[in-house]
BAVODO-992404 format. One record per residue (C-alpha): chain; x negated, y, z negated; residue number from 1. Coordinates in steps of 0.25 Angstrom, whole numbers. Example, Ala and Ser with C-alpha at 12.3 -4.5 7.8 and 13.67 -1.06 7.14 Angstrom:
BEGIN
ATOM/c/east/north/up/k
ATOM/A/-49/-18/-31/1 .
ATOM/A/-55/-4/-29/2 .
This chain:
BEGIN
ATOM/c/east/north/up/k
ATOM/A/-772/511/-439/1 .
ATOM/A/-774/497/-442/2 .
ATOM/A/-762/488/-449/3 .
ATOM/A/-773/486/-461/4 .
ATOM/A/-775/502/-462/5 .
ATOM/A/-760/505/-460/6 .
ATOM/A/-758/494/-472/7 .
ATOM/A/-768/501/-482/8 .
ATOM/A/-762/513/-479/9 .
ATOM/A/-749/508/-486/10 .
ATOM/A/-757/502/-499/11 .
ATOM/A/-755/517/-504/12 .
ATOM/A/-742/514/-503/13 .
ATOM/A/-742/506/-514/14 .
ATOM/A/-751/515/-522/15 .
ATOM/A/-743/527/-520/16 .
ATOM/A/-730/519/-525/17 .
ATOM/A/-736/514/-537/18 .
ATOM/A/-741/530/-541/19 .
ATOM/A/-729/537/-538/20 .
ATOM/A/-722/544/-550/21 .
ATOM/A/-714/534/-561/22 .
ATOM/A/-700/541/-557/23 .
ATOM/A/-703/532/-543/24 .
ATOM/A/-705/521/-548/25 .
ATOM/A/-694/517/-552/26 .
ATOM/A/-690/505/-543/27 .
ATOM/A/-703/497/-549/28 .
ATOM/A/-697/500/-565/29 .
ATOM/A/-690/485/-569/30 .
ATOM/A/-679/483/-576/31 .
ATOM/A/-671/470/-577/32 .
ATOM/A/-660/477/-587/33 .
ATOM/A/-653/481/-570/34 .
ATOM/A/-650/469/-561/35 .
ATOM/A/-658/473/-547/36 .
ATOM/A/-653/473/-535/37 .
ATOM/A/-656/459/-527/38 .
ATOM/A/-668/462/-519/39 .
ATOM/A/-662/455/-507/40 .
ATOM/A/-648/452/-501/41 .
ATOM/A/-640/439/-502/42 .
ATOM/A/-645/435/-487/43 .
ATOM/A/-658/440/-488/44 .
ATOM/A/-661/431/-499/45 .
ATOM/A/-657/420/-494/46 .
ATOM/A/-662/421/-481/47 .
ATOM/A/-676/424/-486/48 .
ATOM/A/-676/415/-499/49 .
ATOM/A/-674/405/-487/50 .
ATOM/A/-683/409/-478/51 .
ATOM/A/-696/411/-487/52 .
ATOM/A/-695/397/-488/53 .
ATOM/A/-699/395/-473/54 .
ATOM/A/-711/405/-476/55 .
ATOM/A/-722/394/-479/56 .
ATOM/A/-717/387/-463/57 .
ATOM/A/-714/400/-455/58 .
ATOM/A/-720/412/-463/59 .
ATOM/A/-713/425/-463/60 .
ATOM/A/-707/425/-452/61 .
ATOM/A/-693/426/-445/62 .
ATOM/A/-692/409/-444/63 .
ATOM/A/-693/408/-460/64 .
ATOM/A/-682/419/-461/65 .
ATOM/A/-673/413/-451/66 .
ATOM/A/-675/401/-456/67 .
ATOM/A/-672/405/-470/68 .
ATOM/A/-660/413/-463/69 .
ATOM/A/-653/398/-460/70 .
ATOM/A/-658/392/-474/71 .
ATOM/A/-648/401/-480/72 .
ATOM/A/-637/399/-470/73 .
ATOM/A/-640/412/-461/74 .
ATOM/A/-640/412/-446/75 .
ATOM/A/-655/417/-442/76 .
ATOM/A/-649/431/-436/77 .
ATOM/A/-646/433/-451/78 .
ATOM/A/-661/438/-453/79 .
ATOM/A/-659/451/-447/80 .
ATOM/A/-653/453/-461/81 .
ATOM/A/-667/454/-464/82 .
ATOM/A/-673/467/-457/83 .
ATOM/A/-687/466/-461/84 .
ATOM/A/-689/451/-456/85 .
ATOM/A/-700/444/-460/86 .
ATOM/A/-706/454/-470/87 .
ATOM/A/-690/453/-478/88 .
ATOM/A/-696/438/-481/89 .
ATOM/A/-709/442/-486/90 .
ATOM/A/-701/454/-494/91 .
ATOM/A/-692/441/-500/92 .
ATOM/A/-704/433/-506/93 .
ATOM/A/-711/448/-510/94 .
ATOM/A/-698/452/-517/95 .
ATOM/A/-693/439/-522/96 .
ATOM/A/-708/435/-528/97 .
ATOM/A/-710/447/-535/98 .
ATOM/A/-695/446/-542/99 .
ATOM/A/-698/432/-546/100 .
ATOM/A/-709/435/-554/101 .
ATOM/A/-701/438/-565/102 .
ATOM/A/-698/424/-567/103 .
ATOM/A/-708/417/-563/104 .
ATOM/A/-718/423/-572/105 .
ATOM/A/-715/423/-587/106 .
ATOM/A/-722/428/-598/107 .
ATOM/A/-721/422/-613/108 .
ATOM/A/-712/432/-621/109 .
ATOM/A/-720/438/-632/110 .
ATOM/A/-712/431/-644/111 .
ATOM/A/-718/418/-635/112 .
ATOM/A/-733/423/-637/113 .
ATOM/A/-741/421/-649/114 .
ATOM/A/-746/430/-657/115 .
ATOM/A/-756/440/-652/116 .
ATOM/A/-754/433/-638/117 .
ATOM/A/-749/441/-627/118 .
ATOM/A/-749/440/-610/119 .
ATOM/A/-757/454/-606/120 .
ATOM/A/-750/460/-593/121 .
ATOM/A/-762/456/-584/122 .
ATOM/A/-760/442/-588/123 .
ATOM/A/-745/442/-585/124 .
ATOM/A/-747/453/-571/125 .
ATOM/A/-758/439/-566/126 .
ATOM/A/-748/432/-567/127 .
ATOM/A/-738/437/-561/128 .
ATOM/A/-746/440/-550/129 .
ATOM/A/-749/427/-549/130 .
ATOM/A/-736/422/-549/131 .
ATOM/A/-731/431/-538/132 .
ATOM/A/-742/426/-529/133 .
ATOM/A/-741/411/-532/134 .
ATOM/A/-728/414/-525/135 .
ATOM/A/-733/417/-513/136 .
ATOM/A/-738/402/-513/137 .
ATOM/A/-727/395/-506/138 .
ATOM/A/-730/407/-494/139 .
ATOM/A/-743/411/-494/140 .
ATOM/A/-747/402/-482/141 .
ATOM/A/-737/414/-476/142 .
ATOM/A/-741/427/-485/143 .
ATOM/A/-751/430/-475/144 .
ATOM/A/-739/434/-466/145 .
ATOM/A/-733/441/-477/146 .
ATOM/A/-743/449/-478/147 .
ATOM/A/-744/453/-465/148 .
ATOM/A/-729/456/-464/149 .
ATOM/A/-730/462/-476/150 .
ATOM/A/-743/473/-469/151 .
ATOM/A/-733/478/-458/152 .
ATOM/A/-731/492/-457/153 .
ATOM/A/-714/491/-459/154 .
ATOM/A/-717/482/-471/155 .
ATOM/A/-730/488/-477/156 .
ATOM/A/-721/497/-487/157 .
ATOM/A/-711/486/-492/158 .
ATOM/A/-723/477/-494/159 .
ATOM/A/-731/488/-503/160 .
ATOM/A/-720/492/-511/161 .
ATOM/A/-716/476/-514/162 .
ATOM/A/-729/474/-519/163 .
ATOM/A/-728/486/-529/164 .
ATOM/A/-717/479/-535/165 .
ATOM/A/-724/467/-537/166 .
ATOM/A/-734/473/-544/167 .
ATOM/A/-724/482/-553/168 .
ATOM/A/-717/469/-555/169 .
ATOM/A/-729/460/-560/170 .
ATOM/A/-731/472/-569/171 .
ATOM/A/-718/473/-575/172 .
ATOM/A/-718/459/-579/173 .
ATOM/A/-732/458/-582/174 .
ATOM/A/-725/467/-594/175 .
ATOM/A/-734/480/-589/176 .
ATOM/A/-729/491/-596/177 .
ATOM/A/-739/503/-593/178 .
ATOM/A/-731/517/-589/179 .
ATOM/A/-746/525/-584/180 .
ATOM/A/-752/526/-571/181 .
ATOM/A/-758/510/-574/182 .
ATOM/A/-742/507/-570/183 .
ATOM/A/-747/511/-554/184 .
ATOM/A/-761/508/-556/185 .
ATOM/A/-757/493/-560/186 .
ATOM/A/-748/490/-550/187 .
ATOM/A/-756/496/-539/188 .
ATOM/A/-767/487/-544/189 .
ATOM/A/-759/475/-544/190 .
ATOM/A/-751/477/-530/191 .
ATOM/A/-767/476/-525/192 .
ATOM/A/-773/464/-534/193 .
ATOM/A/-759/455/-530/194 .
ATOM/A/-760/459/-512/195 .
ATOM/A/-774/457/-515/196 .
ATOM/A/-772/443/-521/197 .
ATOM/A/-758/439/-512/198 .
ATOM/A/-770/441/-499/199 .
ATOM/A/-779/433/-506/200 .
ATOM/A/-768/420/-508/201 .
ATOM/A/-766/420/-496/202 .
ATOM/A/-780/414/-493/203 .
ATOM/A/-780/408/-505/204 .
ATOM/A/-784/393/-503/205 .
ATOM/A/-786/388/-517/206 .
ATOM/A/-777/378/-526/207 .
ATOM/A/-765/386/-531/208 .
ATOM/A/-771/399/-527/209 .
ATOM/A/-781/399/-537/210 .
ATOM/A/-790/408/-530/211 .
ATOM/A/-780/417/-528/212 .
ATOM/A/-778/418/-544/213 .
ATOM/A/-793/420/-546/214 .
ATOM/A/-793/432/-535/215 .
ATOM/A/-780/437/-543/216 .
ATOM/A/-788/436/-556/217 .
ATOM/A/-800/445/-550/218 .
ATOM/A/-791/454/-543/219 .
ATOM/A/-784/458/-557/220 .
ATOM/A/-797/457/-565/221 .
ATOM/A/-801/470/-555/222 .
ATOM/A/-788/477/-555/223 .
ATOM/A/-791/489/-562/224 .
ATOM/A/-804/492/-552/225 .
ATOM/A/-798/503/-542/226 .
ATOM/A/-805/496/-531/227 .
ATOM/A/-799/481/-533/228 .
ATOM/A/-786/488/-531/229 .
ATOM/A/-788/495/-517/230 .
ATOM/A/-795/482/-514/231 .
ATOM/A/-783/474/-517/232 .
ATOM/A/-776/483/-507/233 .
ATOM/A/-786/485/-496/234 .
ATOM/A/-788/469/-493/235 .
ATOM/A/-772/468/-496/236 .
ATOM/A/-771/478/-485/237 .
ATOM/A/-783/471/-476/238 .
ATOM/A/-776/459/-476/239 .
ATOM/A/-761/462/-474/240 .
ATOM/A/-765/471/-463/241 .
ATOM/A/-774/460/-455/242 .
ATOM/A/-763/450/-457/243 .
ATOM/A/-753/459/-450/244 .
ATOM/A/-762/461/-439/245 .
ATOM/A/-763/449/-437/246 .
ATOM/A/-749/445/-437/247 .
ATOM/A/-747/454/-428/248 .
ATOM/A/-758/449/-420/249 .
ATOM/A/-750/433/-420/250 .
ATOM/A/-738/439/-416/251 .
ATOM/A/-746/442/-401/252 .
ATOM/A/-747/457/-405/253 .
ATOM/A/-761/464/-399/254 .
ATOM/A/-767/470/-411/255 .
């Protein structure tokens, strides 16, 4: 079985996670009334936040982690606090940028809008997706490496779970209040759209990623078509699978 094939087999996990009973989806509901535990410990945050600044030059590598540890005042051996190594660095970027959306994207309150004026949920979703994509801007030249790392079998489940959380966060912040079966399909389709657009962005040479924005708009316009959902996940699977194979080959493995 090829890596691309194994990756495609993992895609149904996302659909299963989004289609299980509501009683098992407690973790996906939001509440700002109760404080949530920090996703990273103090030492992890110190090392990873420093290490991410070295990614543009050194990529998602042990070197970036070691430099981050030094910048944070830790010994190189302190990177052992991160059992998943460079994936922890990728995951740090994913989680912190997802959580930052509620602060980086602000929509006008209903009282500030003119009579009869309102922002549609779809408009908000587009703005949130673009904001999240642009958060990759400073490290976009290294994001293919991140995709390859996420495609590794050991990290596939965690990567898909984080993608599902991102889709849920975006719909929540956009004000979606659906409680029917569309709750699941919206999040599944948005996951596919975001993944496909993220892959496109890694190859976008246009000014301010204008072509990526056009690509996103086209995918959103087609989002009601079932074939769009399947194609988006298929493209992502093909790309990340091949990226993983090429990464291993660059390390000297004969595959």
